[in-house]
SENU-370931 format. One record per residue (C-alpha): residue in three letters; x, y, z. Coordinates in steps of 0.25 Angstrom, whole numbers, plus 5000, padded with zeros to 4 digits. Each point is the difference from the previous one (the first is absolute). Example, Ala and Ser with C-alpha at 12.3 -4.5 7.8 and 13.67 -1.06 7.14 Angstrom:
2
{'ALA',{5049,4982,5031}}
{'SER',{5006,5014,4998}}
This chain:
169
{'UNK',{5000,5000,5000}}
{'UNK',{5004,5014,4999}}
{'UNK',{5005,5007,5012}}
{'UNK',{4992,5012,5003}}
{'UNK',{5008,5010,5008}}
{'UNK',{5001,5015,4997}}
{'UNK',{5010,5010,5005}}
{'UNK',{5004,5014,4996}}
{'UNK',{5013,5001,4992}}
{'UNK',{5008,5013,4999}}
{'UNK',{5008,5001,4986}}
{'UNK',{5015,5001,5003}}
{'UNK',{5001,5012,4990}}
{'UNK',{4993,5013,4996}}
{'UNK',{4988,4997,4992}}
{'UNK',{5001,5014,4994}}
{'UNK',{5014,4998,4995}}
{'UNK',{4997,4987,4994}}
{'UNK',{4989,5006,4992}}
{'UNK',{5008,5011,4995}}
{'UNK',{5011,4990,4996}}
{'UNK',{4989,4992,4993}}
{'UNK',{4995,5012,4993}}
{'UNK',{5014,5005,4995}}
{'UNK',{5003,4986,4995}}
{'UNK',{4987,4999,4992}}
{'UNK',{5002,5014,4994}}
{'UNK',{5014,4997,4996}}
{'UNK',{4996,4987,4994}}
{'UNK',{4988,5006,4993}}
{'UNK',{5009,5011,4994}}
{'UNK',{5010,4990,4995}}
{'UNK',{4989,4992,4994}}
{'UNK',{4993,5011,4993}}
{'UNK',{5012,5009,4997}}
{'UNK',{5001,4999,4985}}
{'UNK',{4985,5001,4998}}
{'UNK',{4998,5011,5010}}
{'UNK',{5010,5009,4994}}
{'UNK',{4994,4998,4986}}
{'UNK',{4985,5000,5003}}
{'UNK',{4999,5007,5014}}
{'UNK',{4985,5004,4997}}
{'UNK',{4996,4985,4998}}
{'UNK',{5002,4998,5015}}
{'UNK',{4989,5004,5010}}
{'UNK',{5003,5009,5012}}
{'UNK',{5002,4990,5010}}
{'UNK',{5010,4991,4993}}
{'UNK',{5007,5013,4995}}
{'UNK',{5002,5005,5014}}
{'UNK',{5006,4986,5004}}
{'UNK',{5010,5000,4988}}
{'UNK',{5004,5015,5003}}
{'UNK',{5002,4996,5015}}
{'UNK',{5008,4988,4995}}
{'UNK',{5009,5010,4992}}
{'UNK',{5004,5006,5014}}
{'UNK',{5004,4987,5006}}
{'UNK',{5016,5000,5000}}
{'UNK',{5007,4986,4997}}
{'UNK',{5006,5001,5014}}
{'UNK',{4986,5002,5007}}
{'UNK',{4994,4989,4991}}
{'UNK',{5011,4990,5005}}
{'UNK',{4998,5005,5015}}
{'UNK',{4985,4997,4998}}
{'UNK',{5003,4986,4994}}
{'UNK',{5010,4997,5012}}
{'UNK',{4989,5005,5010}}
{'UNK',{4990,4991,4994}}
{'UNK',{5009,4988,5001}}
{'UNK',{5003,5003,5015}}
{'UNK',{4985,5002,5003}}
{'UNK',{4996,4987,4992}}
{'UNK',{5010,4992,5009}}
{'UNK',{4994,5006,5013}}
{'UNK',{4985,4998,4996}}
{'UNK',{5003,4986,4994}}
{'UNK',{5007,4997,5014}}
{'UNK',{4987,5004,5007}}
{'UNK',{4991,4992,4990}}
{'UNK',{5006,4986,5003}}
{'UNK',{4993,4987,5005}}
{'UNK',{4986,5004,4994}}
{'UNK',{4999,5014,5006}}
{'UNK',{4990,5008,4993}}
{'UNK',{4999,5015,5001}}
{'UNK',{4986,5007,5000}}
{'UNK',{4997,5014,4996}}
{'UNK',{4989,5008,4994}}
{'UNK',{5000,4999,4985}}
{'UNK',{4997,5015,4999}}
{'UNK',{4998,5012,5009}}
{'UNK',{4985,4999,4998}}
{'UNK',{4989,4992,4993}}
{'UNK',{5002,4996,4985}}
{'UNK',{4999,5012,4991}}
{'UNK',{4991,5002,4989}}
{'UNK',{5002,4995,4986}}
{'UNK',{5009,5012,4996}}
{'UNK',{5012,4995,5007}}
{'UNK',{5007,4988,5007}}
{'UNK',{5001,5008,5013}}
{'UNK',{5012,5004,5008}}
{'UNK',{5011,4990,4999}}
{'UNK',{5007,5005,5013}}
{'UNK',{4998,4987,5008}}
{'UNK',{5004,4991,4988}}
{'UNK',{5012,5008,4994}}
{'UNK',{5010,4995,5011}}
{'UNK',{4997,4986,4997}}
{'UNK',{5001,5002,4985}}
{'UNK',{5014,5007,5003}}
{'UNK',{5005,4988,5008}}
{'UNK',{4994,4989,4991}}
{'UNK',{4991,4995,5011}}
{'UNK',{4987,4993,4994}}
{'UNK',{4987,5006,5006}}
{'UNK',{4985,4996,4999}}
{'UNK',{4989,5009,5004}}
{'UNK',{4987,4994,5005}}
{'UNK',{4987,5007,5003}}
{'UNK',{4998,5002,5015}}
{'UNK',{4989,5010,5001}}
{'UNK',{4990,5009,4993}}
{'UNK',{4996,5014,5000}}
{'UNK',{4985,5000,4998}}
{'UNK',{5000,5015,4999}}
{'UNK',{5008,5000,4987}}
{'UNK',{4998,4986,4996}}
{'UNK',{5014,4996,4999}}
{'UNK',{5009,4989,5007}}
{'UNK',{5012,5002,5008}}
{'UNK',{5012,4990,4999}}
{'UNK',{5010,4994,5009}}
{'UNK',{5014,4997,4994}}
{'UNK',{5008,4988,5003}}
{'UNK',{5015,5000,4998}}
{'UNK',{5010,4988,4999}}
{'UNK',{5014,4997,4998}}
{'UNK',{5003,5000,4985}}
{'UNK',{5002,4985,5000}}
{'UNK',{4987,4997,5008}}
{'UNK',{4989,5002,4990}}
{'UNK',{4993,4987,5005}}
{'UNK',{5000,5005,5014}}
{'UNK',{4994,5013,4996}}
{'UNK',{4989,4994,4992}}
{'UNK',{4997,4990,5011}}
{'UNK',{5000,5012,5010}}
{'UNK',{4990,5007,4991}}
{'UNK',{4991,4988,4999}}
{'UNK',{5000,4999,5015}}
{'UNK',{4997,5015,5002}}
{'UNK',{4989,5000,4990}}
{'UNK',{4994,4988,5007}}
{'UNK',{5000,5007,5013}}
{'UNK',{4995,5014,4995}}
{'UNK',{4985,5002,4999}}
{'UNK',{5001,5009,4987}}
{'UNK',{4986,5000,4994}}
{'UNK',{5003,4995,4986}}
{'UNK',{4985,5001,4996}}
{'UNK',{5000,5015,5002}}
{'UNK',{5014,5002,4993}}
{'UNK',{4994,4993,4988}}
{'UNK',{4989,5010,4999}}
{'UNK',{5010,5011,4997}}
């Protein structure tokens, strides 16, 4: 059976610093990937991706290397905490699901993407006032997807999310 103990965990690093490193790496990678096309056809890019590419132009090679090195250090630290079937839980987003216009605020998922840790989000509640669900995110060691899926299945079996109501949306 699945052990069912919960405890609070403190991340061994600055969440904000990790997110900034992630943002710089993504921007620099986007700039490198789109460099030739962006220089030739800048108007073919929308404002969001254009802004990311321009941010990437300002990331120095030295900063990029520092961010890559930081990611390696943080990944080792987190992977050390996610041993022996340990699963982290966090909100999936700062609020309920957004409308159809966006995927929502990625703040609680970005760190795990940055560190290469798999996540899964399951519904855990419902805001009847706006008719949208909220989600709980489970995070595992990169080599423990099976543990993650089993934990998600276990949590879904214990959470009384009203699937009938959700299907009406």
